[in-house]
N, C-alpha and C positions, 0 to 999 in steps of 0.2 A: 213127248212121246214116252219118255221113261216113266213119268208119273202115271200115264195111262196104261203102262205095261205092254207097249207096242214093241214088236221086234220086226226086222225086215232084212232083206238082202237086195243090194243094188248091184247090177252088172254094168261096168263101164268098158267101153272100147277106146283104145288110145294107141298112139304111136310112141314107142321108146326111141328117142333120137340117139345119135352116135355118142353124145355126151352123157347118156343115161337119164336125161330129163324127159318126162312125159309131155306130149303135145297132142293137139287135136282130140281132146277128151270129150267123148259124147256118152250119153246115157243109153245103153243098149237094152236094159230091162229096169224100168223105174219102180220105185216103191212108194213114192209120195210121202206125205206127212213130214217134209223137211229132210228126210233121209237122203234124197238125191243130191241136194245142195251140199250137205255135209260130206258125203262121199266124194263129190267133185273137188271140194276145197281140200280135203285131206290128201287124196291121191295126187293132186297137183304139186304137193310138197315132197312127194316121194322121189327117190333116186333109184334107178335100176342099173344092173350090169348090162351094158349093151350087147346085143347079139353080134356075132362076128361071121364073116365069110372070107375065106382065104386069109385069115389072120387080121382082117381089117374090120373095125366096127361099122355096122350098117343099121339103118333104121328098120324097125320091125313093128307090125301091128299085133297087139295082144288084147285079151279080155281080162279084166280084173274084177273079181267078186268081192264086194265089201259087205260083211255081215254085221248087223247090229243086234246083239243078243243081251238079254238080261241074265245076270248070274247071281 
């Protein structure tokens, strides 16, 4: 994709668990050309600060936008 000058944005929907790890990652807005798979693989390694309710960590659903840009 880089050699062809392609750029894209993939939107993923996921759940941030109480330990900060993402789970149930799904593609909400695909881009194709291998971008979707790369976004999934990358975000799966990320760690988030978990949301809290009454001082206790709780799982929460979020959307993550992953942009692939040429600079």
